C-alpha positions in Angstrom: 240.0 156.1 -150.8 241.4 153.0 -148.6 243.4 150.4 -149.9 244.5 146.9 -148.4 248.1 146.4 -148.0 249.9 142.8 -148.1 252.6 142.0 -146.7 254.2 144.9 -146.7 256.4 146.9 -144.1 255.5 150.3 -143.7 258.4 151.2 -141.0 261.9 150.8 -140.3 260.0 149.9 -136.4 259.0 146.6 -137.8 260.6 143.3 -137.3 259.9 140.5 -139.0 261.0 136.5 -139.3 259.6 135.9 -142.8 259.7 138.9 -144.7 256.2 140.2 -143.7 253.9 137.1 -145.1 250.1 137.4 -144.1 250.7 141.1 -143.3 247.7 142.9 -143.8 246.3 146.6 -143.0 244.5 149.2 -144.9 246.4 152.8 -145.6 244.5 156.0 -147.0 245.7 157.4 -149.9 243.5 160.6 -150.9 244.5 160.0 -154.5 243.5 156.5 -154.9 240.1 155.2 -156.2 238.0 156.8 -159.6 235.0 158.7 -159.0 233.0 155.9 -159.5 234.6 153.3 -157.0 234.6 155.8 -154.8 230.6 156.8 -154.8 230.4 153.0 -154.6 232.2 152.8 -151.4 229.9 155.4 -150.6 226.8 153.2 -151.5 227.9 150.0 -149.7 228.3 152.3 -146.6 225.1 154.1 -147.0 223.5 150.9 -147.2 225.1 149.8 -144.3 223.6 152.1 -142.2 220.3 152.5 -143.6 219.7 148.4 -142.5 222.0 148.5 -139.5 219.2 147.4 -137.0 218.4 144.5 -139.3 221.7 143.3 -140.9 224.5 143.8 -137.9 227.5 142.3 -139.7 229.1 144.3 -142.4 229.4 142.0 -145.6 233.3 143.0 -146.0 232.5 145.1 -149.4 235.5 147.8 -149.2 238.0 144.8 -149.9 235.9 142.8 -152.7 235.0 146.0 -154.5 239.4 146.5 -154.3 239.9 142.9 -155.0 237.3 143.0 -157.9 239.3 145.7 -159.7 242.9 143.8 -159.5 241.2 140.6 -160.4 238.6 140.4 -162.0 236.2 137.4 -162.2 234.6 136.6 -165.9 232.3 134.2 -164.7 230.9 133.0 -167.8 228.9 129.8 -165.6 225.2 130.3 -165.4 223.7 130.9 -161.9 221.8 127.7 -160.4 218.5 127.4 -158.8 217.0 124.3 -157.8 213.4 124.7 -157.7 211.3 123.3 -155.4 210.6 119.1 -156.0 213.2 119.6 -158.3 216.5 116.7 -158.3 220.0 117.7 -157.5 222.2 116.6 -160.3 226.2 116.6 -160.2 226.1 119.6 -163.2 224.2 121.9 -160.8 226.7 120.6 -157.7 230.0 121.4 -159.9 228.6 124.8 -161.6 228.3 126.1 -158.2 231.1 125.3 -157.3 233.4 126.3 -160.1 231.6 129.7 -159.6 232.1 129.8 -155.7 235.7 128.8 -156.2 236.4 131.1 -159.6 235.3 134.3 -157.2 237.3 132.9 -153.9 240.2 133.0 -155.7 239.8 136.2 -156.8 239.8 137.5 -152.9 243.1 135.8 -152.6 245.9 138.1 -151.7 249.3 137.8 -153.4 251.2 135.8 -150.8 248.8 132.9 -150.8 246.3 133.8 -147.8 242.6 135.2 -147.9 242.3 138.0 -145.9 239.3 139.4 -144.1 237.6 141.1 -141.3 238.4 139.3 -137.8 236.1 141.6 -135.8 233.0 141.6 -133.9 234.0 142.6 -130.2 232.9 146.2 -128.9 235.5 146.5 -126.4 238.7 146.6 -128.2 239.1 149.5 -129.7 238.4 151.5 -126.5 241.3 150.2 -124.9 243.2 151.4 -127.7 242.3 154.6 -127.9 242.6 155.2 -124.1 245.8 154.4 -124.8 247.0 156.3 -127.0 245.0 159.4 -125.9 247.1 158.8 -122.5 250.2 158.2 -124.4 249.9 161.8 -126.2 250.0 159.9 -129.5 246.5 159.7 -130.8 247.0 161.9 -133.7 250.1 161.2 -134.5 249.0 157.7 -135.2 245.5 157.8 -136.3 244.6 159.8 -139.0 241.5 161.7 -139.4 240.5 159.9 -142.0 241.1 156.1 -139.1 239.4 158.3 -136.7 236.8 159.6 -138.9 236.0 155.8 -139.7 236.1 154.5 -136.2 233.4 157.2 -135.2 231.6 155.6 -138.3 231.8 152.1 -136.8 230.9 152.9 -133.5 227.6 154.8 -134.4 226.7 152.2 -136.7 226.5 149.5 -133.8 224.5 151.6 -131.5 222.0 149.5 -130.7 218.3 151.0 -130.6 217.8 151.6 -127.0 220.9 153.8 -127.0 223.3 151.2 -125.7 226.4 149.2 -126.9 227.2 145.6 -126.7 230.0 143.4 -125.5 230.1 142.9 -129.6 228.3 143.4 -132.6 225.0 141.5 -132.4 225.1 141.7 -128.5 222.0 143.4 -126.4 223.3 146.8 -125.0 226.1 146.4 -121.7 227.5 148.9 -119.3 230.9 147.7 -120.1 230.1 147.9 -124.4 227.9 151.4 -123.7 230.1 153.0 -121.3 233.2 151.9 -123.1 232.1 153.4 -126.1 230.8 156.5 -124.8 234.4 157.4 -123.7 236.1 156.3 -126.7 233.9 159.0 -129.1 234.3 161.8 -126.7 238.1 160.9 -127.0 237.7 160.5 -130.5 236.3 164.9 -130.4 232.7 163.9 -130.8 231.0 166.3 -128.3 228.4 165.0 -125.6 225.7 166.3 -127.9 227.2 165.3 -131.4 226.0 162.3 -133.3 222.3 163.5 -134.4 221.8 162.5 -130.4 223.3 159.6 -130.1 225.7 160.7 -127.9 223.2 161.9 -125.6 221.4 158.6 -126.0 223.9 156.4 -124.7 224.9 159.1 -122.3 221.1 158.5 -121.3 221.2 154.6 -121.6 224.6 154.9 -119.1 222.8 156.7 -116.2 219.5 155.0 -116.7 221.3 151.6 -116.0 223.5 152.9 -112.7 226.0 155.0 -114.0 229.6 153.9 -115.2 230.5 152.7 -111.4 228.8 150.1 -112.5 230.9 149.0 -115.1 232.5 145.5 -115.2 236.1 144.8 -114.0 237.7 145.4 -117.5 236.1 148.5 -117.9 236.5 149.8 -114.3 240.9 148.9 -115.4 240.9 151.0 -118.4 238.8 153.8 -116.8 240.9 154.5 -114.2 244.0 154.3 -116.5 242.0 157.9 -118.0 241.5 159.2 -114.9 237.6 158.9 -114.9 237.3 156.0 -111.8 239.4 155.6 -109.4 241.7 152.7 -108.6 240.1 152.6 -104.9 237.0 151.3 -107.2 239.1 148.3 -108.2 239.8 145.0 -106.9 243.1 144.4 -106.4 245.3 142.5 -109.4 248.7 142.5 -107.2 252.2 142.2 -109.4 253.6 139.8 -106.3 251.3 136.8 -108.1 254.0 136.8 -110.4 256.5 135.5 -107.4 254.6 132.9 -106.0 256.3 129.4 -106.0 254.9 127.9 -109.6 253.8 124.7 -107.5 250.8 126.8 -106.4 247.6 126.4 -108.6 247.1 129.6 -108.7 250.5 130.9 -110.1 249.6 133.3 -113.1 251.8 130.4 -115.2 249.5 127.5 -114.9 246.6 129.8 -116.3 245.3 130.0 -120.0 248.3 131.9 -121.6 245.1 135.0 -123.3 244.4 135.1 -119.3 247.3 135.6 -118.0 248.8 137.8 -120.7 245.9 140.4 -120.4 246.4 139.9 -116.2 250.1 140.7 -116.6 250.2 144.1 -117.8 246.8 145.0 -115.5 248.8 144.1 -112.6 251.5 146.6 -113.6 249.1 149.3 -114.2 247.4 148.3 -110.7 251.1 147.9 -109.1 251.7 151.5 -110.2 248.3 153.1 -109.6 249.0 154.4 -113.2 246.3 157.3 -114.2 246.9 159.6 -117.5 247.1 163.3 -117.6 243.8 164.8 -116.4 242.4 166.6 -119.2 239.9 168.7 -119.5 237.5 165.6 -121.6 238.4 164.0 -118.6 237.3 165.9 -116.4 234.0 166.4 -118.3 233.6 163.0 -118.4 234.2 162.7 -114.6 230.3 164.5 -114.8 229.2 162.4 -117.6 229.3 159.5 -116.7 227.9 159.4 -112.9 224.6 160.8 -112.0 226.4 160.9 -108.2 228.9 164.2 -108.3 232.6 162.2 -108.7 233.9 163.3 -105.2 231.1 161.6 -103.6 231.0 158.4 -105.3 231.6 155.2 -102.6 234.6 153.7 -105.2 234.6 150.7 -102.0 231.6 149.6 -103.1 231.9 150.4 -106.5 234.8 147.4 -106.1 231.6 144.8 -106.4 229.5 146.5 -108.3 228.1 145.1 -111.4 225.3 145.7 -114.2 222.7 143.0 -114.4 223.3 143.0 -118.3 227.4 142.5 -117.7 227.1 140.0 -115.9 227.5 136.4 -116.9 229.8 134.9 -114.4 229.0 136.3 -111.2 231.3 136.5 -108.4 230.9 133.8 -105.7 231.3 135.2 -102.7 234.6 133.3 -101.3 236.1 135.7 -104.7 234.5 138.6 -102.9 236.1 137.6 -99.5 239.6 137.6 -100.8 239.2 140.6 -103.0 238.2 142.5 -99.7 241.0 140.9 -97.8 243.5 141.9 -100.6 242.4 145.2 -100.5 241.8 146.3 -97.1 244.8 144.3 -95.6 247.5 143.4 -98.1 247.5 146.5 -100.4 248.4 148.9 -97.5 251.1 147.1 -96.5 252.7 147.0 -100.4 252.3 150.9 -100.7 254.2 151.2 -98.0 257.8 150.5 -96.9 259.0 147.4 -96.3 256.0 146.3 -98.7 256.8 148.8 -101.2 259.8 147.0 -101.9 258.3 143.6 -102.9 256.1 145.7 -104.9 258.7 147.3 -106.9 260.6 143.7 -107.3 257.1 142.5 -108.4 256.5 145.0 -110.8 260.2 144.8 -112.7 259.4 140.7 -112.9 256.6 141.7 -114.5 258.0 143.9 -117.2 260.6 141.1 -117.8 257.6 138.8 -119.0 256.0 142.3 -120.8 259.3 142.3 -122.7 259.4 139.0 -123.5 256.4 138.4 -124.8 256.5 142.1 -127.2 259.8 140.8 -128.7 259.0 137.6 -129.4 255.6 138.7 -131.2 257.4 141.1 -133.0 255.0 143.3 -131.1 252.0 142.0 -132.4 251.6 140.3 -128.7 249.1 137.0 -128.3 245.9 139.5 -128.7 244.4 143.0 -129.2 243.8 143.5 -125.6 247.4 142.6 -124.2 249.2 144.8 -127.2 247.8 147.7 -125.9 248.4 147.3 -122.6 251.8 145.9 -122.9 252.2 149.4 -125.0 251.1 151.2 -122.3 252.8 149.1 -119.8 256.1 149.7 -122.1 255.0 153.9 -122.4 254.5 154.3 -118.5 257.9 152.3 -117.6 259.8 155.0 -120.2 257.7 157.7 -122.2 260.4 157.3 -124.8 262.1 153.6 -124.9 262.3 152.0 -128.3 259.8 149.7 -126.8 257.4 151.9 -126.9 258.2 153.0 -130.3 258.7 149.3 -131.8 254.9 148.8 -130.6 253.1 151.4 -132.5 253.4 150.6 -136.2 251.9 146.9 -134.8 248.8 148.7 -134.2 247.5 148.7 -137.8 248.0 145.1 -138.2 244.7 144.5 -136.0 243.1 147.4 -138.0 240.3 146.5 -140.8 238.0 148.5 -142.6 234.9 147.2 -144.3 231.7 149.7 -145.0 230.7 149.9 -141.5 233.9 151.4 -140.6 237.0 151.0 -138.9 237.0 148.1 -136.0 240.0 146.9 -134.0 240.1 142.7 -134.9 240.5 139.7 -132.4 243.9 139.0 -133.3 246.3 140.4 -136.4 243.7 138.5 -138.5 243.4 134.5 -139.0 245.1 133.8 -141.9 247.0 130.7 -141.3 243.4 129.5 -140.1 241.2 130.4 -143.1 243.9 129.6 -145.6 244.2 126.2 -144.2 240.5 125.3 -143.9 240.1 126.8 -147.7 243.0 124.2 -149.1 240.8 121.1 -147.6 237.7 122.4 -149.6 239.2 123.5 -152.7 240.6 119.5 -152.8 237.4 118.2 -151.6 235.5 119.6 -154.3 237.7 117.3 -156.8 238.0 120.4 -159.2 241.8 120.9 -158.2 243.6 120.9 -161.2 241.5 123.8 -162.3 242.6 125.8 -159.5 246.3 125.3 -159.3 247.7 128.8 -159.4 245.6 129.1 -156.3 246.8 126.3 -154.6 250.0 127.0 -155.2 249.8 130.8 -153.6 247.9 128.6 -150.8 250.6 126.0 -150.4 253.4 129.0 -150.8 251.4 130.7 -147.7 251.2 127.8 -145.3 254.9 127.2 -145.8 255.9 130.1 -145.2 253.6 130.2 -142.2 255.2 127.6 -139.8 257.2 128.5 -137.0 260.6 127.4 -137.4 262.2 127.7 -133.4 261.1 128.0 -130.5 261.1 130.5 -128.3 264.8 131.6 -126.6 265.6 130.7 -123.5 264.5 129.0 -120.6 260.8 127.9 -121.8 259.8 126.9 -118.3 260.5 130.4 -116.2 258.5 132.2 -118.9 255.6 129.5 -119.2 256.0 128.9 -122.7 255.3 125.8 -124.8 257.5 124.6 -127.4 256.9 126.2 -130.5 259.3 124.4 -133.5 257.1 123.1 -136.0 253.6 124.4 -135.0 251.8 126.8 -137.7 250.0 130.1 -135.7 246.2 130.9 -135.9 247.5 134.0 -138.1 250.9 134.7 -139.1 254.8 133.5 -138.4 255.3 136.7 -136.9 253.4 136.4 -134.0 254.2 132.8 -133.7 251.8 131.4 -130.8 251.9 127.8 -131.4 248.2 126.5 -131.2 247.4 122.7 -131.3 244.1 122.8 -133.9 246.2 125.7 -135.9 249.2 123.3 -136.0 246.6 120.2 -136.7 244.8 122.2 -139.7 247.9 123.2 -141.2 249.7 119.9 -141.2 246.5 118.7 -142.3 246.9 121.2 -145.4 250.0 120.7 -146.0 250.0 116.8 -146.4 246.9 116.9 -149.0 249.0 119.7 -150.9 252.2 117.1 -150.7 249.6 114.5 -152.7 249.3 116.2 -155.4 251.6 116.9 -158.3 254.3 119.6 -157.7 254.2 121.0 -161.1 250.7 122.1 -160.1 250.8 123.2 -156.3 254.2 123.6 -155.6 257.2 121.4 -153.8 255.7 119.8 -151.0 257.0 120.9 -147.1 260.2 118.8 -146.2 259.6 115.6 -144.2 261.6 116.8 -141.3 259.0 120.2 -140.8 256.1 117.6 -140.7 257.6 116.1 -138.2 258.2 119.3 -136.0 254.9 119.8 -136.5 253.6 116.0 -134.9 256.2 116.7 -131.9 254.4 119.7 -130.9 250.4 118.0 -131.5 252.2 115.5 -129.7 253.1 116.8 -126.4 249.8 118.7 -126.0 247.9 115.9 -125.2 246.5 116.1 -121.6 246.5 113.6 -119.2 242.9 112.8 -120.1 243.4 112.3 -123.7 242.0 115.9 -124.6 243.7 118.8 -126.6 243.3 122.5 -125.1 244.7 125.7 -127.1 247.9 126.9 -126.7 249.4 125.2 -124.0 249.1 122.1 -121.6 246.0 122.1 -119.1 248.4 123.2 -116.3 246.2 123.6 -113.6 242.4 123.0 -112.0 238.6 124.3 -113.0 238.3 125.2 -109.5 240.2 128.0 -110.6 237.6 129.7 -112.1 236.1 130.5 -108.7 238.7 133.5 -108.6 237.9 134.7 -112.7 237.4 138.4 -111.9 236.4 139.0 -115.5 232.1 139.1 -115.0 231.5 139.3 -118.7 233.3 135.8 -120.0 233.5 132.6 -118.9 236.0 129.3 -118.2 239.0 131.7 -118.7 241.1 130.9 -116.0 242.7 128.1 -117.5 243.1 126.3 -120.8 240.2 124.0 -120.8 240.8 120.8 -123.5 237.7 121.0 -126.4 236.7 118.7 -128.9 237.8 120.9 -131.7 241.4 121.1 -130.7 241.4 117.5 -129.9 239.2 116.2 -133.0 241.5 118.3 -135.2 244.9 116.6 -134.2 243.2 113.4 -134.2 242.6 114.0 -138.1 246.0 115.9 -138.4 247.8 112.4 -136.9 245.6 109.8 -138.8 246.9 111.9 -142.0 250.2 112.1 -141.3 249.9 108.0 -140.4 249.1 107.4 -143.7 251.5 109.1 -145.3 254.6 108.2 -143.1 253.5 105.1 -141.2 256.9 104.6 -139.9 257.4 107.8 -138.2 256.5 107.6 -134.0 254.1 104.8 -134.7 253.2 103.2 -131.7 253.1 107.6 -130.3 250.5 107.9 -132.5 248.0 105.3 -132.0 248.4 105.7 -128.2 247.1 109.5 -128.7 244.6 108.9 -131.4 243.2 106.1 -128.8 243.0 108.2 -125.9 241.8 111.6 -127.9 238.7 109.4 -129.6 237.7 108.4 -126.0 238.3 111.8 -124.6 235.4 112.6 -127.3 233.4 110.0 -126.6 233.3 111.1 -122.8 232.5 114.6 -123.2 229.4 114.0 -125.8 226.0 115.5 -124.5 223.4 113.6 -123.7 221.7 114.8 -126.7 224.5 113.6 -129.2 225.8 117.2 -129.6 229.1 118.9 -128.3 229.5 122.4 -127.6 231.5 124.6 -129.4 233.6 126.8 -127.7 235.6 128.7 -130.8 232.1 128.5 -133.4 228.4 128.9 -133.3 227.8 126.1 -131.6 226.6 122.8 -131.0 226.9 122.3 -135.4 230.6 123.4 -135.2 231.1 121.1 -132.5 229.2 118.3 -133.7 231.0 118.6 -137.3 234.5 118.2 -135.1 233.4 115.1 -132.8 232.2 113.4 -135.6 234.9 113.6 -138.1 237.1 113.2 -135.0 235.8 109.8 -133.8 235.4 108.8 -138.2 239.0 109.5 -138.6 239.8 107.9 -135.5 238.3 104.6 -137.4 234.9 104.5 -135.5 231.9 104.2 -137.9 228.1 104.8 -137.6 226.5 101.2 -137.2 229.3 100.4 -133.8 229.5 103.6 -132.5 226.9 105.0 -130.2 228.2 108.1 -130.0 228.1 108.8 -134.3 224.6 107.4 -134.0 223.8 110.0 -131.1 225.5 112.9 -133.2 223.9 112.3 -136.5 220.2 111.7 -134.8 220.4 115.4 -133.0 222.1 117.6 -136.3 218.8 115.6 -138.0 216.4 117.2 -135.5 217.5 120.4 -136.0 217.4 120.2 -139.4 214.9 123.2 -140.5 211.7 122.1 -142.8 212.8 124.4 -145.5 216.3 122.6 -145.3 219.4 123.4 -144.1 220.5 124.6 -140.7 220.5 128.2 -139.2 221.7 128.2 -135.1 222.2 131.2 -133.5 224.9 133.0 -131.1 222.9 132.4 -128.3 223.7 128.6 -128.1 227.3 129.7 -127.2 225.5 132.0 -124.3 223.0 129.9 -122.9 224.1 126.4 -124.5 221.6 125.4 -125.6 220.4 124.9 -128.9 218.8 128.2 -130.1 217.6 128.7 -134.2 219.1 131.7 -135.5 215.0 134.0 -135.1 213.4 134.0 -137.8 213.8 130.2 -138.7 216.2 130.8 -141.7 218.9 128.1 -142.4 222.4 129.6 -142.4 225.2 128.9 -144.9 228.1 128.1 -142.6 225.7 126.1 -139.5 224.6 124.2 -143.0 228.2 123.8 -144.5 229.1 121.9 -140.9 226.0 119.7 -140.4 226.2 118.6 -144.0 229.8 117.6 -143.5 229.1 115.7 -140.2 226.5 113.6 -141.8 228.7 112.8 -145.2 231.7 111.5 -143.0 229.0 109.2 -140.8 227.6 107.7 -143.8 223.8 109.8 -144.2 224.1 109.3 -147.3 223.9 105.5 -147.5 221.3 105.4 -145.3 218.9 108.1 -146.2 220.8 110.9 -148.5 217.4 113.2 -148.3 218.6 115.6 -145.5 221.9 116.3 -147.4 219.6 117.0 -150.8 217.7 119.2 -149.1 221.2 121.1 -147.7 222.8 121.1 -150.8 219.5 122.8 -152.2 220.0 125.9 -149.7 223.5 125.9 -150.3 223.4 126.2 -154.4 219.9 128.9 -154.0 221.9 131.0 -151.5 224.8 131.8 -153.8 224.8 135.5 -155.4 225.7 136.6 -158.8 228.8 136.5 -159.0 229.9 133.4 -157.1 230.1 135.0 -153.7 228.1 134.1 -150.7 226.0 136.1 -148.4 227.1 137.5 -145.4 224.6 136.5 -142.6 225.0 136.1 -138.6 227.4 136.5 -137.2 229.3 132.7 -136.5 232.6 132.8 -133.9 233.2 132.6 -130.7 235.3 132.9 -127.4 234.9 132.9 -123.9 231.3 131.1 -123.7 229.7 134.9 -124.3 231.5 137.3 -126.7 231.3 137.2 -130.9 233.6 137.3 -133.6 233.8 137.1 -137.1 235.5 134.7 -139.4 234.1 136.4 -142.9 236.0 133.6 -145.0 233.4 130.5 -143.5 230.6 132.1 -145.7 233.0 131.3 -148.4 234.8 127.9 -147.6 232.1 125.7 -145.5 229.7 126.1 -149.2 232.3 125.5 -150.9 234.1 122.6 -149.1 230.1 120.5 -148.1 229.3 121.1 -151.8 232.5 119.3 -152.5 232.1 116.6 -150.3 228.1 116.1 -151.4 229.9 115.9 -154.9 232.3 113.7 -154.7 231.3 111.5 -151.9 227.3 111.8 -152.3 226.1 111.9 -155.9 229.0 110.4 -157.9 228.9 107.7 -155.0 225.5 106.6 -156.1 
């Protein structure tokens, strides 16, 4: 049976800055679990399989079953149900909150964070399996139980048409289908296995133009494996890293996730690396194409992309650029004396790869560059220490639920979820009842702050300062992020105001100041805040975005979410430490508020780049402006935002927004018009902060009824549709949101609507 391990180092090859606080990984123990517990897990798996087309998102049941045994929750508070026409009263809300908080406290890990599923994208696991396959490490790293659960996951998320999507709720794409089919084959599944699933998958590929029409990231992975030719890839020249930084196209000016993915890709492309040609590889060359492999026109394949994959079509200027590089520049760089420049460029790229690996303790910024960097280290030296240091960090990215084992979009969302949870608990006014929970969470926040900048000359490595920041996941990961630093700071400041005998000693003032220094350093000239770094180049650079599947990835754009979080954090700091950098903070808040107003849409909404979608971003837009001192009566932006949200409220009460809002940039309700507890929570928080209770509390009462009535018997809230997004087009799981935002919204409703009345 599988067991979730927390804050443990299970290998001498692991490095850590804080004794592995926040680390979460699953381990299979054949002797773990009673027959009743194993039966319960199997029941959850079968239930998911049966209903997989109606409910595509897992409910994280395996983790919940483990914590139910370790931290039993004996609720003696009756479940509340508000009848139609019945008024919501404070006792109902308080009982619902106590039930929710009691349950949520039981799924907190002993190191203080809330573990959970951060899966969703379907293209992550294939990169790992291809890498382990070509390096010969597949069976050494992944047990047969790992591989079985991965196959379960991939089969469970096959669409009815036989294909697989970019993410678990998405339509079938060549990128998702081609890579998933290959992954299953590498995991030992035969071309006729899976009760017809493999045959349906292959049929989808051939019916939609064959694997030659896979998008560019898929072409790269298939080339590494040996089932696609590098001649069918558009160039990824490593020499870009040797250009002068003053040029807008220098990779160091790109969004860090973009440059950190294309960094190792450029190494593999520059080397034209191909793994061993095994019988499976030769068989895949036959299975993936309708044309014999040796007859495929690879030059034509360079710009071929299935319409199902095409979210960002290449402009003609981009195709012309790739054609020039492919036909003129690359032949020069592959021959002497151009080959000398290529070798120097490859050496430079590897230096940057090693710097990234060492300063993330071999976790890396994300799962794509994690496995690419690991592969590059093996290509450079199969016996290298770097490759060995990479291997144990693979488990940090693997998560198992009733739908199987997946690869997560990060090594988790530990700090992010914990910071939100702290704010939610405190908002209920019930903090004194949950002191041990807050104390553990406080400990985690303190242990997760980044205490030092990366070593060396940061400018030469294209890195921003990080001392004082909070990361998205763990201190060992260590990349600083504007909104994570802001939410960490907000949570820590709130805890500093509570009695230390309840929540522990507060963080020292100097560490708050370090966090403020990071936040202030990240404001752009336009007043907005991007994610990890300042915006370093121009939006026109998007014309060279080679990833047909993703939008707006080339530079680090400023976002309403990051900008609002910064305003809120600095406003909170100013209340506690009014003398600290007062003028700078006031100037920063003023410019940030102007930015938020400037980017508001005509209909009063803001577009959400990191969750679904307009309800999420509008929550940030409103709360940021309110924190900056704006009020409904004199701020047109807040009035328009409230009108927008009220116009989207469902007749039944609450809000339910589909992920299609992100993809199409038009507000879209969930298919059958159901409310979603997370969207409803965000909308409630926005309206409460904007003073809706003083004007007409009726929409808030309806929404509160939705949240109360959605609570499950054990105090949990149901897992509904996926709520996270990145790069406009790919959805990702935030498993804790179903608990955090009903608690937060009902807490604010209890204290600021019912009690104020």
